[in-house]
Backbone as JSON Lines, residues from 0, in Angstrom:
{"i":0,"aa":"M","n":[0.85,-1.18,0.01],"ca":[-0.01,0.0,0.0],"c":[0.88,1.23,-0.01]}
{"i":1,"aa":"T","n":[0.8,2.03,-1.04],"ca":[1.61,3.23,-1.16],"c":[0.75,4.34,-1.76]}
{"i":2,"aa":"P","n":[0.81,5.55,-1.27],"ca":[1.6,5.98,-0.11],"c":[0.88,5.74,1.21]}
{"i":3,"aa":"V","n":[1.65,5.73,2.28],"ca":[1.11,5.57,3.61],"c":[0.83,6.95,4.21]}
{"i":4,"aa":"H","n":[-0.33,7.1,4.79],"ca":[-0.6,8.29,5.59],"c":[-1.55,7.87,6.7]}
{"i":5,"aa":"L","n":[-1.04,7.81,7.93],"ca":[-1.78,7.32,9.07],"c":[-1.93,8.48,10.05]}
{"i":6,"aa":"A","n":[-3.15,8.92,10.27],"ca":[-3.39,10.12,11.09],"c":[-3.93,9.75,12.45]}
{"i":7,"aa":"G","n":[-3.42,10.43,13.48],"ca":[-3.87,10.23,14.84],"c":[-4.25,11.53,15.51]}
{"i":8,"aa":"P","n":[-4.68,11.48,16.77],"ca":[-5.09,12.72,17.45],"c":[-3.97,13.73,17.59]}
{"i":9,"aa":"R","n":[-2.73,13.25,17.81],"ca":[-1.62,14.17,18.05],"c":[-0.53,14.04,16.98]}
{"i":10,"aa":"L","n":[-0.43,12.89,16.33],"ca":[0.64,12.63,15.37],"c":[0.1,12.06,14.07]}
{"i":11,"aa":"A","n":[0.94,12.09,13.07],"ca":[0.65,11.39,11.8],"c":[1.95,10.78,11.29]}
{"i":12,"aa":"L","n":[1.79,9.72,10.54],"ca":[2.9,9.07,9.82],"c":[2.67,9.28,8.34]}
{"i":13,"aa":"R","n":[3.67,9.77,7.62],"ca":[3.56,9.92,6.18],"c":[4.86,9.46,5.54]}
{"i":14,"aa":"E","n":[4.85,9.38,4.21],"ca":[6.07,9.0,3.49],"c":[7.12,10.1,3.64]}
{"i":15,"aa":"V","n":[8.38,9.69,3.64],"ca":[9.51,10.62,3.67],"c":[9.63,11.33,2.33]}
{"i":16,"aa":"E","n":[10.0,12.6,2.38],"ca":[10.14,13.41,1.16],"c":[11.54,14.05,1.13]}
{"i":17,"aa":"P","n":[12.02,14.46,-0.04],"ca":[13.34,15.04,-0.12],"c":[13.53,16.25,0.8]}
{"i":18,"aa":"E","n":[12.47,17.02,1.02],"ca":[12.57,18.21,1.86],"c":[12.74,17.9,3.35]}
{"i":19,"aa":"D","n":[12.68,16.62,3.74],"ca":[12.8,16.23,5.13],"c":[14.24,16.11,5.58]}
{"i":20,"aa":"T","n":[15.19,16.28,4.68],"ca":[16.59,15.98,5.04],"c":[17.12,16.82,6.21]}
{"i":21,"aa":"A","n":[16.84,18.14,6.2],"ca":[17.36,18.98,7.26],"c":[16.74,18.64,8.62]}
{"i":22,"aa":"A","n":[15.44,18.37,8.63],"ca":[14.78,18.01,9.88],"c":[15.26,16.68,10.41]}
{"i":23,"aa":"L","n":[15.53,15.74,9.52],"ca":[16.04,14.44,9.98],"c":[17.5,14.58,10.45]}
{"i":24,"aa":"L","n":[18.28,15.44,9.83],"ca":[19.66,15.66,10.3],"c":[19.64,16.25,11.72]}
{"i":25,"aa":"A","n":[18.66,17.06,12.04],"ca":[18.57,17.63,13.39],"c":[18.36,16.54,14.44]}
{"i":26,"aa":"I","n":[17.89,15.38,14.01],"ca":[17.71,14.24,14.92],"c":[18.92,13.31,14.83]}
{"i":27,"aa":"Y","n":[19.2,12.78,13.65],"ca":[20.24,11.79,13.47],"c":[21.64,12.37,13.55]}
{"i":28,"aa":"G","n":[21.78,13.68,13.45],"ca":[23.08,14.3,13.63],"c":[23.34,14.79,15.06]}
{"i":29,"aa":"D","n":[22.37,14.63,15.95],"ca":[22.44,15.13,17.31],"c":[22.97,14.06,18.26]}
{"i":30,"aa":"P","n":[24.06,14.29,18.96],"ca":[24.58,13.27,19.88],"c":[23.6,12.86,20.96]}
{"i":31,"aa":"E","n":[22.79,13.77,21.45],"ca":[21.83,13.41,22.48],"c":[20.72,12.57,21.89]}
{"i":32,"aa":"A","n":[20.22,12.91,20.74],"ca":[19.14,12.16,20.14],"c":[19.54,10.76,19.77]}
{"i":33,"aa":"T","n":[20.81,10.52,19.47],"ca":[21.3,9.22,19.03],"c":[22.05,8.49,20.14]}
{"i":34,"aa":"R","n":[22.02,9.02,21.35],"ca":[22.86,8.46,22.43],"c":[22.57,6.98,22.68]}
{"i":35,"aa":"H","n":[21.29,6.58,22.56],"ca":[20.91,5.18,22.85],"c":[20.62,4.39,21.56]}
{"i":36,"aa":"L","n":[20.84,4.96,20.4],"ca":[20.56,4.27,19.17],"c":[21.71,3.33,18.8]}
{"i":37,"aa":"S","n":[21.53,2.58,17.73],"ca":[22.5,1.56,17.36],"c":[23.58,2.11,16.45]}
{"i":38,"aa":"F","n":[23.68,3.43,16.31],"ca":[24.69,4.07,15.48],"c":[25.08,5.41,16.09]}
{"i":39,"aa":"E","n":[26.21,5.91,15.69],"ca":[26.7,7.22,16.13],"c":[26.09,8.31,15.27]}
{"i":40,"aa":"P","n":[26.2,9.57,15.7],"ca":[25.58,10.65,14.93],"c":[25.96,10.6,13.44]}
{"i":41,"aa":"R","n":[24.97,10.84,12.59],"ca":[25.14,10.76,11.14],"c":[25.64,12.09,10.58]}
{"i":42,"aa":"T","n":[26.37,12.03,9.49],"ca":[26.78,13.2,8.74],"c":[25.69,13.64,7.8]}
{"i":43,"aa":"P","n":[25.76,14.86,7.28],"ca":[24.73,15.26,6.3],"c":[24.63,14.31,5.13]}
{"i":44,"aa":"D","n":[25.75,13.82,4.6],"ca":[25.71,12.89,3.48],"c":[25.02,11.56,3.87]}
{"i":45,"aa":"Q","n":[25.26,11.13,5.1],"ca":[24.64,9.88,5.54],"c":[23.13,10.06,5.7]}
{"i":46,"aa":"V","n":[22.72,11.2,6.21],"ca":[21.28,11.46,6.35],"c":[20.63,11.57,4.98]}
{"i":47,"aa":"Q","n":[21.29,12.2,4.06],"ca":[20.76,12.29,2.69],"c":[20.59,10.89,2.11]}
{"i":48,"aa":"A","n":[21.5,10.01,2.36],"ca":[21.38,8.61,1.87],"c":[20.2,7.91,2.51]}
{"i":49,"aa":"I","n":[19.96,8.19,3.84],"ca":[18.79,7.6,4.49],"c":[17.5,8.09,3.88]}
{"i":50,"aa":"V","n":[17.41,9.37,3.59],"ca":[16.23,9.93,2.96],"c":[16.03,9.31,1.58]}
{"i":51,"aa":"D","n":[17.08,9.2,0.8],"ca":[16.97,8.61,-0.53],"c":[16.53,7.16,-0.46]}
{"i":52,"aa":"R","n":[17.08,6.42,0.49],"ca":[16.73,5.02,0.65],"c":[15.25,4.89,1.09]}
{"i":53,"aa":"S","n":[14.84,5.76,1.98],"ca":[13.44,5.72,2.47],"c":[12.46,5.95,1.33]}
{"i":54,"aa":"I","n":[12.77,6.91,0.5],"ca":[11.9,7.21,-0.65],"c":[11.93,6.03,-1.63]}
{"i":55,"aa":"G","n":[13.07,5.47,-1.84],"ca":[13.19,4.35,-2.78],"c":[12.47,3.1,-2.29]}
{"i":56,"aa":"S","n":[12.53,2.82,-0.99],"ca":[11.9,1.61,-0.45],"c":[10.4,1.64,-0.56]}
{"i":57,"aa":"A","n":[9.82,2.85,-0.63],"ca":[8.36,2.97,-0.77],"c":[7.89,2.48,-2.13]}
{"i":58,"aa":"K","n":[8.8,2.37,-3.09],"ca":[8.43,1.94,-4.45],"c":[8.68,0.44,-4.69]}
{"i":59,"aa":"D","n":[9.25,-0.24,-3.69],"ca":[9.55,-1.64,-3.85],"c":[8.27,-2.49,-3.94]}
{"i":60,"aa":"T","n":[8.31,-3.55,-4.73],"ca":[7.2,-4.49,-4.83],"c":[7.76,-5.89,-4.73]}
{"i":61,"aa":"P","n":[7.41,-6.66,-3.69],"ca":[6.57,-6.22,-2.59],"c":[7.33,-5.28,-1.68]}
{"i":62,"aa":"R","n":[6.6,-4.46,-0.95],"ca":[7.22,-3.51,-0.04],"c":[7.49,-4.21,1.29]}
{"i":63,"aa":"T","n":[8.71,-4.14,1.74],"ca":[9.1,-4.79,3.03],"c":[9.56,-3.81,4.06]}
{"i":64,"aa":"E","n":[9.74,-2.55,3.7],"ca":[10.23,-1.54,4.63],"c":[9.39,-0.27,4.53]}
{"i":65,"aa":"Y","n":[8.95,0.18,5.69],"ca":[8.14,1.39,5.79],"c":[8.91,2.38,6.63]}
{"i":66,"aa":"C","n":[9.62,3.31,5.96],"ca":[10.37,4.35,6.61],"c":[9.56,5.64,6.51]}
{"i":67,"aa":"L","n":[9.06,6.12,7.64],"ca":[8.04,7.16,7.61],"c":[8.42,8.36,8.49]}
{"i":68,"aa":"A","n":[7.98,9.52,8.04],"ca":[8.15,10.74,8.81],"c":[7.06,10.83,9.87]}
{"i":69,"aa":"I","n":[7.45,11.19,11.08],"ca":[6.48,11.46,12.17],"c":[6.25,12.97,12.18]}
{"i":70,"aa":"T","n":[4.99,13.38,12.1],"ca":[4.66,14.8,12.07],"c":[3.61,15.11,13.11]}
{"i":71,"aa":"P","n":[3.49,16.36,13.58],"ca":[2.36,16.71,14.42],"c":[1.07,16.6,13.6]}
{"i":72,"aa":"A","n":[0.0,16.24,14.27],"ca":[-1.28,16.11,13.56],"c":[-1.62,17.44,12.89]}
{"i":73,"aa":"G","n":[-2.03,17.38,11.63],"ca":[-2.41,18.56,10.92],"c":[-1.26,19.41,10.39]}
{"i":74,"aa":"E","n":[-0.01,18.96,10.63],"ca":[1.14,19.67,10.12],"c":[1.99,18.75,9.24]}
{"i":75,"aa":"H","n":[2.9,19.36,8.48],"ca":[3.7,18.58,7.54],"c":[5.15,18.4,8.02]}
{"i":76,"aa":"R","n":[5.59,19.21,8.98],"ca":[7.0,19.2,9.38],"c":[7.36,17.89,10.12]}
{"i":77,"aa":"L","n":[8.54,17.41,9.81],"ca":[9.05,16.16,10.43],"c":[9.59,16.47,11.81]}
{"i":78,"aa":"I","n":[9.11,15.69,12.81],"ca":[9.64,15.79,14.16],"c":[10.21,14.47,14.63]}
{"i":79,"aa":"G","n":[10.14,13.46,13.76],"ca":[10.65,12.14,14.1],"c":[10.67,11.25,12.88]}
{"i":80,"aa":"Y","n":[11.29,10.09,13.06],"ca":[11.45,9.14,11.99],"c":[11.1,7.76,12.52]}
{"i":81,"aa":"A","n":[10.23,7.04,11.82],"ca":[9.79,5.72,12.26],"c":[10.03,4.68,11.18]}
{"i":82,"aa":"R","n":[10.29,3.48,11.58],"ca":[10.58,2.42,10.61],"c":[9.89,1.12,11.04]}
{"i":83,"aa":"L","n":[9.25,0.47,10.11],"ca":[8.71,-0.88,10.29],"c":[9.24,-1.72,9.13]}
{"i":84,"aa":"A","n":[9.93,-2.8,9.47],"ca":[10.52,-3.68,8.46],"c":[9.93,-5.07,8.64]}
{"i":85,"aa":"T","n":[9.29,-5.57,7.6],"ca":[8.62,-6.85,7.71],"c":[9.64,-7.99,7.66]}
{"i":86,"aa":"E","n":[9.26,-9.12,8.28],"ca":[10.08,-10.32,8.35],"c":[9.2,-11.5,7.98]}
{"i":87,"aa":"P","n":[9.8,-12.69,7.75],"ca":[8.98,-13.87,7.49],"c":[8.05,-14.17,8.69]}
{"i":88,"aa":"Q","n":[7.09,-15.01,8.45],"ca":[6.16,-15.46,9.48],"c":[5.28,-14.31,10.01]}
{"i":89,"aa":"Q","n":[4.84,-13.42,9.13],"ca":[3.93,-12.33,9.5],"c":[4.43,-11.53,10.7]}
{"i":90,"aa":"A","n":[5.72,-11.14,10.64],"ca":[6.33,-10.39,11.74],"c":[7.0,-9.15,11.19]}
{"i":91,"aa":"A","n":[7.35,-8.25,12.11],"ca":[8.07,-7.05,11.73],"c":[8.82,-6.49,12.94]}
{"i":92,"aa":"T","n":[9.88,-5.76,12.68],"ca":[10.59,-5.05,13.72],"c":[10.3,-3.56,13.52]}
{"i":93,"aa":"I","n":[10.18,-2.83,14.64],"ca":[9.91,-1.39,14.56],"c":[10.97,-0.63,15.34]}
{"i":94,"aa":"G","n":[11.12,0.63,14.99],"ca":[12.01,1.54,15.69],"c":[11.64,2.97,15.32]}
{"i":95,"aa":"F","n":[12.05,3.92,16.18],"ca":[11.72,5.29,15.89],"c":[12.67,6.2,16.69]}
{"i":96,"aa":"A","n":[12.75,7.44,16.25],"ca":[13.52,8.46,16.98],"c":[12.78,9.77,16.84]}
{"i":97,"aa":"L","n":[12.71,10.51,17.92],"ca":[12.05,11.82,17.97],"c":[13.06,12.92,18.21]}
{"i":98,"aa":"N","n":[12.8,14.08,17.69],"ca":[13.62,15.25,18.03],"c":[13.58,15.47,19.54]}
{"i":99,"aa":"P","n":[14.72,15.68,20.19],"ca":[14.71,15.9,21.64],"c":[13.75,16.97,22.12]}
{"i":100,"aa":"A","n":[13.45,17.95,21.3],"ca":[12.48,18.98,21.69],"c":[11.1,18.42,21.93]}
{"i":101,"aa":"E","n":[10.84,17.21,21.43],"ca":[9.52,16.58,21.55],"c":[9.48,15.52,22.65]}
{"i":102,"aa":"W","n":[10.59,15.32,23.35],"ca":[10.64,14.28,24.38],"c":[9.78,14.71,25.58]}
{"i":103,"aa":"G","n":[9.31,13.71,26.34],"ca":[8.58,13.98,27.55],"c":[7.12,14.33,27.35]}
{"i":104,"aa":"K","n":[6.59,14.09,26.15],"ca":[5.2,14.44,25.84],"c":[4.31,13.21,25.61]}
{"i":105,"aa":"G","n":[4.87,12.02,25.76],"ca":[4.1,10.81,25.46],"c":[4.01,10.46,23.99]}
{"i":106,"aa":"L","n":[4.76,11.14,23.15],"ca":[4.65,10.92,21.72],"c":[5.26,9.6,21.31]}
{"i":107,"aa":"G","n":[6.2,9.07,22.1],"ca":[6.77,7.75,21.78],"c":[5.71,6.68,21.84]}
{"i":108,"aa":"T","n":[4.87,6.7,22.88],"ca":[3.8,5.71,22.99],"c":[2.83,5.85,21.83]}
{"i":109,"aa":"D","n":[2.48,7.08,21.49],"ca":[1.62,7.3,20.33],"c":[2.21,6.68,19.08]}
{"i":110,"aa":"T","n":[3.52,6.87,18.9],"ca":[4.21,6.38,17.7],"c":[4.14,4.86,17.65]}
{"i":111,"aa":"V","n":[4.4,4.2,18.78],"ca":[4.35,2.73,18.8],"c":[2.94,2.25,18.47]}
{"i":112,"aa":"H","n":[1.93,2.87,19.02],"ca":[0.55,2.5,18.69],"c":[0.26,2.65,17.2]}
{"i":113,"aa":"M","n":[0.76,3.72,16.59],"ca":[0.5,3.94,15.18],"c":[1.24,2.9,14.31]}
{"i":114,"aa":"L","n":[2.46,2.55,14.71],"ca":[3.18,1.5,13.98],"c":[2.48,0.16,14.16]}
{"i":115,"aa":"C","n":[1.91,-0.11,15.34],"ca":[1.12,-1.33,15.55],"c":[-0.1,-1.34,14.68]}
{"i":116,"aa":"A","n":[-0.76,-0.18,14.55],"ca":[-1.93,-0.09,13.68],"c":[-1.57,-0.41,12.23]}
{"i":117,"aa":"L","n":[-0.43,0.14,11.8],"ca":[0.04,-0.13,10.43],"c":[0.33,-1.62,10.26]}
{"i":118,"aa":"G","n":[1.03,-2.2,11.25],"ca":[1.39,-3.6,11.13],"c":[0.24,-4.57,11.23]}
{"i":119,"aa":"F","n":[-0.59,-4.36,12.26],"ca":[-1.66,-5.32,12.51],"c":[-2.89,-5.09,11.65]}
{"i":120,"aa":"K","n":[-3.32,-3.83,11.53],"ca":[-4.56,-3.55,10.88],"c":[-4.42,-3.38,9.36]}
{"i":121,"aa":"V","n":[-3.28,-2.88,8.9],"ca":[-3.1,-2.63,7.48],"c":[-2.36,-3.8,6.81]}
{"i":122,"aa":"L","n":[-1.27,-4.26,7.45],"ca":[-0.43,-5.28,6.81],"c":[-0.77,-6.68,7.25]}
{"i":123,"aa":"G","n":[-1.64,-6.86,8.23],"ca":[-2.05,-8.18,8.67],"c":[-0.97,-8.99,9.34]}
{"i":124,"aa":"L","n":[-0.11,-8.34,10.1],"ca":[0.96,-9.05,10.8],"c":[0.45,-9.76,12.06]}
{"i":125,"aa":"H","n":[1.25,-10.69,12.53],"ca":[0.91,-11.42,13.77],"c":[1.76,-10.98,14.93]}
{"i":126,"aa":"R","n":[3.02,-10.57,14.65],"ca":[3.95,-10.25,15.75],"c":[4.79,-9.03,15.35]}
{"i":127,"aa":"I","n":[4.95,-8.1,16.3],"ca":[5.82,-6.94,16.11],"c":[6.78,-6.9,17.28]}
{"i":128,"aa":"W","n":[8.05,-6.61,16.98],"ca":[9.03,-6.54,18.07],"c":[9.95,-5.33,17.93]}
{"i":129,"aa":"A","n":[10.59,-4.99,19.01],"ca":[11.47,-3.84,19.06],"c":[12.63,-4.13,20.01]}
{"i":130,"aa":"A","n":[13.71,-3.37,19.89],"ca":[14.88,-3.53,20.77],"c":[15.32,-2.18,21.27]}
{"i":131,"aa":"R","n":[15.88,-2.16,22.47],"ca":[16.37,-0.9,23.05],"c":[17.71,-1.12,23.73]}
{"i":132,"aa":"S","n":[18.44,-0.03,23.91],"ca":[19.67,-0.07,24.68],"c":[19.35,-0.37,26.15]}
{"i":133,"aa":"P","n":[20.15,-1.16,26.84],"ca":[19.9,-1.45,28.23],"c":[19.82,-0.2,29.12]}
{"i":134,"aa":"L","n":[20.49,0.88,28.7],"ca":[20.47,2.12,29.49],"c":[19.3,3.04,29.18]}
{"i":135,"aa":"N","n":[18.54,2.71,28.14],"ca":[17.47,3.61,27.72],"c":[16.17,3.26,28.47]}
{"i":136,"aa":"E","n":[16.07,3.74,29.68],"ca":[14.88,3.46,30.52],"c":[13.64,4.16,29.99]}
{"i":137,"aa":"A","n":[13.82,5.31,29.33],"ca":[12.65,5.97,28.76],"c":[12.0,5.13,27.68]}
{"i":138,"aa":"S","n":[12.84,4.45,26.89],"ca":[12.3,3.56,25.85],"c":[11.6,2.39,26.48]}
{"i":139,"aa":"A","n":[12.13,1.86,27.58],"ca":[11.46,0.74,28.27],"c":[10.05,1.14,28.71]}
{"i":140,"aa":"R","n":[9.92,2.33,29.27],"ca":[8.59,2.78,29.69],"c":[7.64,2.94,28.52]}
{"i":141,"aa":"T","n":[8.2,3.48,27.41],"ca":[7.4,3.7,26.22],"c":[6.83,2.36,25.68]}
{"i":142,"aa":"L","n":[7.72,1.37,25.53],"ca":[7.3,0.1,24.95],"c":[6.33,-0.65,25.87]}
{"i":143,"aa":"L","n":[6.58,-0.62,27.15],"ca":[5.66,-1.28,28.08],"c":[4.3,-0.56,28.11]}
{"i":144,"aa":"R","n":[4.33,0.76,28.09],"ca":[3.06,1.5,28.12],"c":[2.24,1.25,26.86]}
{"i":145,"aa":"A","n":[2.89,0.98,25.77],"ca":[2.18,0.67,24.53],"c":[1.67,-0.77,24.49]}
{"i":146,"aa":"G","n":[1.97,-1.55,25.51],"ca":[1.43,-2.91,25.6],"c":[2.37,-4.01,25.23]}
{"i":147,"aa":"M","n":[3.67,-3.67,24.95],"ca":[4.6,-4.71,24.6],"c":[5.11,-5.43,25.84]}
{"i":148,"aa":"T","n":[5.65,-6.64,25.63],"ca":[6.16,-7.47,26.69],"c":[7.7,-7.62,26.54]}
{"i":149,"aa":"E","n":[8.42,-7.49,27.62],"ca":[9.88,-7.69,27.55],"c":[10.17,-9.18,27.34]}
{"i":150,"aa":"D","n":[10.94,-9.49,26.31],"ca":[11.23,-10.88,25.96],"c":[12.6,-11.33,26.5]}
{"i":151,"aa":"G","n":[13.59,-10.48,26.43],"ca":[14.9,-10.93,26.88],"c":[16.01,-10.01,26.37]}
{"i":152,"aa":"R","n":[17.2,-10.57,26.34],"ca":[18.37,-9.79,26.0],"c":[19.16,-10.48,24.86]}
{"i":153,"aa":"I","n":[19.56,-9.68,23.87],"ca":[20.46,-10.18,22.82],"c":[21.85,-9.66,23.2]}
{"i":154,"aa":"R","n":[22.75,-10.58,23.49],"ca":[24.09,-10.18,23.92],"c":[24.92,-9.7,22.74]}
{"i":155,"aa":"D","n":[25.7,-8.62,23.0],"ca":[26.58,-8.06,21.96],"c":[25.86,-7.93,20.63]}
{"i":156,"aa":"H","n":[24.72,-7.26,20.71],"ca":[23.85,-7.16,19.52],"c":[24.37,-6.14,18.51]}
{"i":157,"aa":"V","n":[24.88,-5.01,18.98],"ca":[25.34,-3.96,18.08],"c":[26.72,-3.48,18.53]}
{"i":158,"aa":"F","n":[27.51,-2.99,17.55],"ca":[28.81,-2.39,17.83],"c":[28.66,-0.89,17.63]}
{"i":159,"aa":"V","n":[28.73,-0.12,18.67],"ca":[28.53,1.32,18.59],"c":[29.42,2.01,19.63]}
{"i":160,"aa":"H","n":[29.88,3.2,19.32],"ca":[30.76,3.95,20.19],"c":[31.99,3.14,20.61]}
{"i":161,"aa":"G","n":[32.47,2.31,19.7],"ca":[33.69,1.56,19.94],"c":[33.57,0.35,20.79]}
{"i":162,"aa":"A","n":[32.36,-0.11,21.09],"ca":[32.17,-1.28,21.94],"c":[30.92,-2.04,21.55]}
{"i":163,"aa":"W","n":[30.89,-3.31,21.9],"ca":[29.68,-4.11,21.71],"c":[28.66,-3.77,22.77]}
{"i":164,"aa":"R","n":[27.4,-3.77,22.38],"ca":[26.31,-3.43,23.29],"c":[25.18,-4.43,23.16]}
{"i":165,"aa":"D","n":[24.63,-4.81,24.33],"ca":[23.46,-5.69,24.32],"c":[22.21,-4.92,23.91]}
{"i":166,"aa":"S","n":[21.16,-5.64,23.59],"ca":[19.87,-5.04,23.34],"c":[18.81,-5.82,24.17]}
{"i":167,"aa":"I","n":[17.86,-5.06,24.71],"ca":[16.7,-5.65,25.4],"c":[15.55,-5.64,24.39]}
{"i":168,"aa":"T","n":[14.92,-6.81,24.22],"ca":[13.87,-6.95,23.2],"c":[12.5,-7.01,23.82]}
{"i":169,"aa":"Y","n":[11.54,-6.52,23.05],"ca":[10.12,-6.5,23.42],"c":[9.29,-6.94,22.24]}
{"i":170,"aa":"S","n":[8.12,-7.49,22.51],"ca":[7.23,-7.88,21.42],"c":[5.78,-7.75,21.82]}
{"i":171,"aa":"I","n":[4.92,-7.74,20.82],"ca":[3.48,-7.73,21.06],"c":[2.83,-8.54,19.92]}
{"i":172,"aa":"L","n":[1.83,-9.32,20.26],"ca":[1.11,-10.13,19.3],"c":[-0.19,-9.44,18.9]}
{"i":173,"aa":"E","n":[-0.72,-9.8,17.75],"ca":[-1.9,-9.13,17.25],"c":[-3.03,-9.14,18.26]}
{"i":174,"aa":"H","n":[-3.27,-10.29,18.9],"ca":[-4.42,-10.36,19.83],"c":[-4.13,-9.67,21.17]}
{"i":175,"aa":"E","n":[-2.88,-9.3,21.44],"ca":[-2.52,-8.63,22.69],"c":[-2.63,-7.11,22.55]}
{"i":176,"aa":"W","n":[-2.59,-6.62,21.34],"ca":[-2.59,-5.15,21.15],"c":[-3.97,-4.58,21.43]}
{"i":177,"aa":"A","n":[-4.01,-3.59,22.3],"ca":[-5.26,-2.89,22.63],"c":[-5.16,-1.47,22.07]}
{"i":178,"aa":"P","n":[-5.69,-1.24,20.85],"ca":[-5.54,0.09,20.28],"c":[-6.24,1.16,21.09]}
{"i":179,"aa":"T","n":[-5.69,2.32,21.13],"ca":[-6.28,3.45,21.84],"c":[-7.29,4.15,20.95]}
{"i":180,"aa":"C","n":[-7.4,3.71,19.69],"ca":[-8.29,4.4,18.74],"c":[-8.91,3.34,17.83]}
{"i":181,"aa":"T","n":[-9.97,3.71,17.12],"ca":[-10.54,2.89,16.07],"c":[-10.05,3.44,14.74]}
{"i":182,"aa":"F","n":[-9.95,2.57,13.74],"ca":[-9.39,2.98,12.46],"c":[-10.32,2.65,11.3]}
{"i":183,"aa":"D","n":[-10.38,3.56,10.38],"ca":[-11.08,3.36,9.1],"c":[-10.04,3.01,8.06]}
{"i":184,"aa":"L","n":[-10.04,1.75,7.61],"ca":[-9.04,1.26,6.69],"c":[-9.54,1.25,5.25]}
{"i":185,"aa":"S","n":[-10.62,1.95,4.95],"ca":[-11.22,1.88,3.63],"c":[-10.88,3.08,2.77]}
{"i":186,"aa":"A","n":[-9.88,3.89,3.2],"ca":[-9.56,5.12,2.46],"c":[-8.92,4.79,1.14]}
{"i":187,"aa":"D","n":[-9.09,5.66,0.17],"ca":[-8.49,5.52,-1.12],"c":[-6.99,5.77,-1.04]}
{"i":188,"aa":"E","n":[-6.25,5.32,-2.02],"ca":[-4.8,5.55,-2.04],"c":[-4.52,7.05,-2.01]}
{"i":189,"aa":"G","n":[-3.61,7.43,-1.12],"ca":[-3.27,8.84,-0.99],"c":[-4.05,9.53,0.09]}
{"i":190,"aa":"A","n":[-5.15,8.93,0.56],"ca":[-5.9,9.48,1.66],"c":[-5.46,8.78,2.94]}
{"i":191,"aa":"P","n":[-5.82,9.35,4.11],"ca":[-5.43,8.7,5.37],"c":[-5.95,7.27,5.41]}
{"i":192,"aa":"V","n":[-5.1,6.32,5.84],"ca":[-5.55,4.95,5.99],"c":[-6.05,4.66,7.38]}
{"i":193,"aa":"G","n":[-5.88,5.58,8.31],"ca":[-6.37,5.38,9.64],"c":[-6.76,6.69,10.28]}
{"i":194,"aa":"M","n":[-7.96,6.81,10.73],"ca":[-8.41,8.03,11.37],"c":[-8.91,7.72,12.76]}
{"i":195,"aa":"P","n":[-8.05,7.8,13.78],"ca":[-8.46,7.53,15.15],"c":[-9.53,8.51,15.62]}
{"i":196,"aa":"V","n":[-10.44,8.0,16.43],"ca":[-11.51,8.85,16.9],"c":[-11.49,9.05,18.39]}
{"i":197,"aa":"S","n":[-10.49,8.5,19.09],"ca":[-10.39,8.7,20.53],"c":[-8.98,9.07,20.87]}
{"i":198,"aa":"A","n":[-8.78,9.66,22.02],"ca":[-7.45,10.18,22.39],"c":[-6.48,9.03,22.65]}
{"i":199,"aa":"A","n":[-5.22,9.27,22.34],"ca":[-4.15,8.3,22.61],"c":[-3.56,8.55,23.95]}
{"i":200,"aa":"D","n":[-2.72,7.58,24.38],"ca":[-2.02,7.66,25.67],"c":[-1.25,8.98,25.76]}
{"i":201,"aa":"G","n":[-1.33,9.65,26.86],"ca":[-0.6,10.89,27.04],"c":[0.48,10.8,28.08]}
{"i":202,"aa":"G","n":[1.01,9.56,28.3],"ca":[2.04,9.35,29.31],"c":[3.32,10.08,28.99]}
{"i":203,"aa":"Q","n":[4.12,10.29,29.99],"ca":[5.39,11.0,29.81],"c":[6.45,10.01,29.4]}
{"i":204,"aa":"D","n":[6.82,10.07,28.15],"ca":[7.88,9.21,27.64],"c":[8.41,9.83,26.36]}
{"i":205,"aa":"R","n":[9.24,9.1,25.65],"ca":[9.77,9.56,24.39],"c":[9.02,8.96,23.22]}
C-alpha cells in the first residue's frame, strides 16, 4: 500500500520526502538524540542517503520496509522518523527516533501504537518486536506503556561507540494489542488509511 498516511489525534505518519533531510539531520546528527541508538551521529551525506533510501523503499514491490516521517497532527513538518521492516512469518521489527524537543510528551507511545496499527490492521501481521539499549529506561517505559512485553536480551547485539552493546527486546502479538483508537481502513490511495476517533495515551515518555 503506497503511499502511507496514518493520522492520529496528536501525530501522523507519512512518506519521507526530499525536503525532510534537514529536519532528519537535526535528529540523526544530534549526539543526544542518538545516544541510545545503534549508530553514532550521522553526517549530512549519511542522512541524505537515508532519505533517498526511504523514498526508494516505498516503491519496492513487494514492499518490506516502511520508513516514515512522524509529524504533528495537521502539520507537515518532520519531528521524528519511524521504521517498520517486515520479516517472514507475518512479523516485523519497529523503531523510531524523535527530536529531543519533543521528548517527555508521550509521543513515543503514540508512535508505537501507530506502527502497531500499520502492522496489525493494514499489513495483517501477527507479531511486532522492538529492541532498546539497556540504558534507555525511557524507551522501556514507552514500549511497556504501549502494551509490549519484555522478551529478553540479545548479547553483543550492536557495535557502537567503539564497543559491543546488548539489546533488550520487546514484542506484542496481534491479539494482545489494545488500540487506543478505532481505524477506518477503507480510504483511497493517497488518503489517510487510519483516522483515530479517541485520544491516545498521554504518558510522559519519548
